[in-house]
C-alpha positions in Angstrom: 63.6 90.6 69.5 61.0 88.2 70.8 59.6 91.0 73.1 59.2 93.4 70.1 57.4 90.7 68.1 55.1 90.0 71.0 54.3 93.8 71.4 53.5 94.1 67.6 51.3 91.0 67.8 49.4 92.3 70.8 49.0 95.6 69.1 47.6 93.9 65.9 45.3 91.8 68.0 44.0 94.9 69.8 43.4 96.7 66.5 41.5 93.7 65.0 39.3 93.5 68.1 38.4 97.2 67.8 37.6 96.7 64.1 35.3 93.7 64.9 33.5 95.8 67.6 33.0 98.6 65.1 35.2 101.0 67.1 37.6 101.4 64.1 36.3 102.2 60.6 38.2 101.6 57.4 38.7 104.7 55.3 39.6 104.8 51.6 43.0 106.2 50.6 41.5 109.3 49.0 40.0 110.3 52.4 43.4 110.7 53.9 44.7 112.4 50.8 41.8 114.9 50.9 42.3 115.5 54.6 46.0 116.2 54.1 45.2 118.6 51.2 42.7 120.5 53.3 45.2 120.8 56.1 47.9 122.1 53.7 45.4 124.6 52.1 44.3 125.8 55.6 48.0 126.5 56.5 48.7 128.2 53.3 45.6 130.5 53.5 46.5 131.3 57.1 50.0 132.2 56.2 48.8 134.5 53.3 46.3 136.2 55.7 49.0 136.8 58.3 51.4 138.2 55.8 48.7 140.5 54.5 47.9 141.7 58.0 51.5 142.3 59.1 52.4 144.1 55.8 49.2 146.2 56.2 50.2 147.2 59.7 53.6 148.3 58.5 52.1 150.2 55.5 49.5 151.8 57.7 52.0 153.1 60.2 54.2 154.7 57.5 51.5 156.0 55.1 49.6 157.6 58.0 52.7 159.1 59.5 52.3 157.4 62.8 55.6 155.6 62.4 57.5 158.9 62.6 55.9 160.4 65.6 58.5 159.3 68.2 61.0 161.6 66.4 59.0 164.6 67.9 59.9 163.7 71.4 57.8 162.5 74.4 54.7 164.1 73.1 55.0 162.4 69.8 55.8 159.1 71.4 52.7 159.4 73.6 50.5 160.0 70.5 52.3 157.1 68.7 51.3 154.7 71.5 47.7 156.0 71.4 47.3 155.6 67.7 49.2 152.3 67.3 46.9 149.6 65.9 46.9 147.4 68.9 43.8 145.5 67.9 45.5 144.4 64.6 48.6 143.4 66.5 46.5 141.3 68.9 44.7 139.7 65.9 48.1 138.9 64.3 49.3 137.2 67.5 46.1 135.1 67.7 46.4 134.0 64.0 50.1 133.1 64.6 49.1 130.9 67.5 46.3 129.3 65.4 48.8 128.6 62.6 51.2 127.0 65.1 48.3 124.7 66.2 47.6 123.8 62.6 51.2 123.0 61.7 51.5 120.7 64.7 49.6 118.2 62.6 52.6 117.7 60.4 55.4 115.3 61.6 58.3 117.6 60.6 56.8 120.2 63.0 55.6 118.2 66.0 58.8 116.3 66.2 60.6 119.6 67.1 60.2 121.7 70.2 57.3 124.2 69.9 59.7 127.1 70.6 61.5 126.6 67.3 58.3 126.1 65.2 56.7 129.2 66.7 59.9 131.3 66.2 60.0 130.2 62.6 56.4 131.2 62.0 57.0 134.6 63.7 60.2 135.2 61.5 58.3 134.3 58.3 55.4 136.6 59.3 57.6 139.6 60.2 60.1 139.4 57.4 57.5 138.5 54.8 55.2 141.2 55.9 58.0 143.9 55.7 59.0 142.6 52.2 55.4 142.9 50.9 55.1 146.4 52.5 58.1 147.5 50.4 56.2 146.7 47.1 53.3 148.6 45.5 50.8 146.0 46.7 49.1 148.1 49.4 49.3 151.5 47.7 47.6 150.0 44.6 44.8 148.5 46.8 44.4 151.8 48.6 44.1 153.7 45.3 41.5 151.2 44.0 39.5 151.5 47.2 39.4 155.2 46.9 38.1 154.9 43.4 35.4 152.5 44.6 36.7 149.5 42.7 37.3 147.3 45.7 34.3 147.9 48.1 35.0 144.7 50.1 38.4 146.1 51.1 37.0 149.5 52.1 36.6 148.7 55.8 40.3 147.8 56.0 41.7 150.9 54.2 39.3 153.3 55.9 41.6 153.2 58.8 43.3 156.2 57.2 40.1 158.3 57.7 39.9 157.7 61.5 39.1 160.9 63.4 41.9 160.2 65.8 44.4 160.9 62.9 43.3 164.5 62.5 46.4 165.7 64.5 48.8 163.6 62.3 49.0 164.5 58.6 51.1 163.2 55.8 51.3 164.7 52.4 53.3 166.7 49.9 54.2 170.4 50.1 52.5 172.2 47.2 53.3 175.8 48.1 55.4 177.7 50.6 53.6 180.7 52.1 54.5 183.4 54.6 53.1 181.7 57.6 54.2 178.1 56.6 53.2 176.0 53.7 50.3 174.3 52.0 50.3 170.5 51.8 48.2 168.0 49.8 47.2 164.9 51.8 47.0 161.4 50.2 43.2 161.7 50.1 43.3 165.0 48.2 42.8 167.5 51.0 44.7 170.8 50.8 45.8 171.9 54.3 47.5 175.1 55.4 50.3 174.4 57.9 51.2 177.2 60.3 54.7 177.2 61.6 55.8 178.9 64.8 59.1 179.4 66.7 58.2 176.3 68.8 57.7 174.0 65.7 60.2 171.1 65.8 62.1 170.0 62.7 63.9 166.7 63.7 66.9 165.7 61.6 66.4 168.6 59.2 66.8 172.4 59.2 64.8 173.0 56.0 62.2 171.4 53.7 61.1 172.4 50.2 58.2 172.4 47.9 57.6 168.9 46.5 58.8 167.2 49.7 56.8 164.6 51.4 56.3 165.5 55.1 54.6 164.3 58.3 53.0 167.1 60.3 51.9 166.7 63.9 49.8 169.4 65.4 46.3 170.7 66.3 44.0 170.8 63.3 41.0 173.0 62.9 39.1 172.6 59.6 41.8 173.0 56.9 44.5 174.6 59.1 47.1 172.8 61.2 49.2 174.5 63.8 52.4 172.5 63.6 54.1 171.1 66.7 56.5 169.2 64.5 57.3 168.8 60.8 59.5 166.1 59.3 60.5 165.3 55.7 60.0 161.7 54.7 61.6 159.4 52.1 60.2 155.9 52.0 58.2 153.5 49.8 55.0 155.4 50.1 56.7 158.4 48.5 56.5 156.5 45.2 52.8 156.2 45.6 52.5 160.0 46.3 54.5 160.8 43.2 52.5 158.4 41.1 49.0 159.5 42.1 49.1 163.0 43.4 51.2 165.0 40.8 53.9 166.1 43.1 55.1 169.6 42.2 58.6 170.2 41.0 61.1 171.1 43.6 61.5 174.9 43.9 64.1 177.1 45.4 61.8 178.5 48.1 62.4 176.7 51.4 60.8 176.4 54.8 63.2 177.1 57.7 
């Protein structure tokens, strides 16, 4: 007991000596309150940005059709790895590490092992990102960017117009023709898809007019020679129906 009192006294004496020497400055209470508020705001903004980025990556992969490429075999998987947004993934990792550093300022975080806090941040980012991606948030932003109402968001959503994506197309079948079908892409282009005996149809034997599809194959101008075609049913399908006047399903089929 006496030892503890002596330690506290020596600590107090040391603090008063530093104050007398000007090494410690007194701060008003609002200074610490403001500092805490700034720290909280920084963490919240960082979390929001990370959730936006993770959800955009998921949305981009599905809406562009890249997500479904591995179903076309090794060739599809190779293109999937090539087109995967690695820079956005690296940026997400960097932001998560920065967020971990910011949260270490709070006692309920630094008192626990860094593994648990980092794992918690990753889970929040991944789960939250996928939940946001299931909403109409990104489709609505994409539509507004295309209409020119959100010029500041343009550089982000122009990822869909990358030249590397010419061999991967996603859209709605508007008409079945003798050599294949005509499809409307999300940016309004009408493409003719040529089917051959080598064209792959994973998980399906037939698709119909009005279906949403991903087509992988060589594109020249408005014609695509399909290596693989796959029908799609996901959240982006709602966006297609809403904005691109999907045709009614017909009896004619592609086999």
